[in-house]
N, C-alpha and C positions, 0 to 999 in steps of 0.2 A: 539569494539572487537579488541584484539591485533593481530598483524600480524601472530604470531605463531598459535593462535587460528583460525584465518582465513585460514591459510594453512592446519590446521587439518580438518576444515570443508570441504575444497576443496578435500582433500585426501579421506575423508569418502564418499563424494558425488561420486567421481570417482569409488571407490570400489562398491558402491551401483549400479551405472550405469552398472558395469560389472557383476551384479547379486549377489553380496555378501550381503545377508540379515543381517548378523551380523553387517555390517557397518551401516545399518539403525538403529539398536538397539543402537549403540554407538553414533549416531548423535544427538538424542534428548537431552541428558544432555549437549551437547556442544552448541547447538543453542537455548536452552530454554530461557535463559535470554534475548537474542536479540529479540526473538519472543515476549516475554512479553513486552519489550520496544516498539516494533512496535504496539502491540495491545493497549497499554496504549495511545500511540499517536493517534491511529485511533479512539478511543472512548473518547478522552479527552473532557471534558466540557459537557458530556451528562447531561441531566436534572436528578434531583433526582428521584428515583423510576424506573429508567431505569434498566431492569433486565438482560441485557447481560453484563456479567462481563469479565474482562481482561482474566482471566484463561480460561473461557469457549470459548472465541474467539481464544485464542492460541490453545487450544485442538482441536477445530473444524477445524481450518486452518491446523494444523499438520496432522489430519486424512485425509484431502484432499490431502495434500502434499505426504503422504506415499502411496497414491493410484496412484501416477504418475510413475508407473513402467517403462513405455516406454520413459520417459524423459531422454535425454542425458545431465546430469548436467555438465555445464562448470566449475563453480566455486561457491564460497559462494555468490557472488553478484547476480548471476543468481538465486540461491536458494531463497535468500531474496527478489528478484524482483518478483518471482512467489508467494512467501508468501504474499507480499503486495497486489498483484492482488487478491489472494484468500480471504484475509481479507476484501478487498473492497467488493467483491461479497457477502460474508457472511453478512456484515453490510447492504448492499442493500436489501438482502432478508429479514433481520430482520426489516428494516425500512418499507418495503412494507407490511409485515405482520402487523406491528403496525399501519400503515396508513389504512389498511383494517379495523382495529378495531376502526376507527375514531379517532385515536390519531396520532399526527405528531411527529416524532422523530426529535428533533432539536439538532444539534450538536452546542452547544454554544461555543463561544470563539474560533472559528476556523478561521484561517487567511491564505490566500494564499501568504501573504507577505514573510514570512520566513519559511513556512512549519512547523511552530510551533504555538500552540495556545496562543495568548496573553490573558491577564486576562480580558480586557474590550471590546473585539470585540463583534459585534452583532451576534446573533445566525444564523447559516447557516442550511438550510434545506438540509438534506443529499440526499433526492431524487432529489431535484433541482440540486445539484452538480453532481449527477450521470447523469441526463439528459443532463446537459451542457457538461460533459465529452464525452458522446455519440455523441453529436452534433459536438464537436471539432474533435472527431475521424473520422467523415465522410469526413473531408477535410484535416486533418493533424494528422494521426495516431501516428506519432512520438511524437508530443507535448502532446497528450493525454496520451501516455505511460509514458512520462517523468513526468507529473503531478502525475500520479498514483504512480510511484516509489518514488518521492520526498515527496508528501503530505501524502499518505497512508503508504508507507513503511519507510519513514524517511531516505531514502538513501542520502548520501552526494553527492555533485557535482561529486566527483571522482568516487564513486560507481555507480552512474547513468551513467556516461560516460562509465564505464566498461561494464555495462549491455547492454547499447544501442550500444556500439561500435562506439561512436563518441567522439570528443575531449571535454575537459572540457570547453573550450571557447564556443563551440557550445551549450553545455548543459546550460551554464549561459545565453547565448543569447536566446535560445529557452524557457527557464524557464521564463525569463522576459516577453517575448511575450505571452506565454500561460497564465501567471498570469493576465496580462492586459486584454486579451481577456475574460477570465473567470470572472474577476471582472465586466467588462461591461455587459457580458451576464447574470450574476446573479443579477445585479442591475437593468437591463433594460428589462429583459425577453428575448425572442428569438431574436437573432441578426444574420445577415448574415455575411459570412466570409469576 
């Protein structure tokens, strides 16, 4: 997203925060492409036959976002950080429903290495990842939020820094530690902090 487009998103969010509903109507066309990119990343590598499509995920997340009337939107990074969190929860709900049907949703080719799915990675059980993130959150909420922003939202180091209000050096360091912890936890089952 270009800097001018990012500034436009922030301007629309501020207008929406002040109660201007027309700003909300103007927001969707500006953020739609970025939300689709985030949704594609979130469901990348799903097995064939998976029924949740990118467009459906975007629309469901957007519907949840527009119900956030009381939110004091800071800027575009804040908006996309919340969008990432909502997409994660939608996918978790979807995976739980599928799991209940005796099917396991496996997100194939998902890697915590670069927050991008490599072609030959082993499948990752989405519910296992969610449980690991919940466990991480119990002792380090910031690292769990950082993983959510980078992995599910696809935010850059700089954008994550902006959302969390920490330096880029801290984001890099915390990202490396969180990835290592999650890799151990997902490969070895429950692990203490």
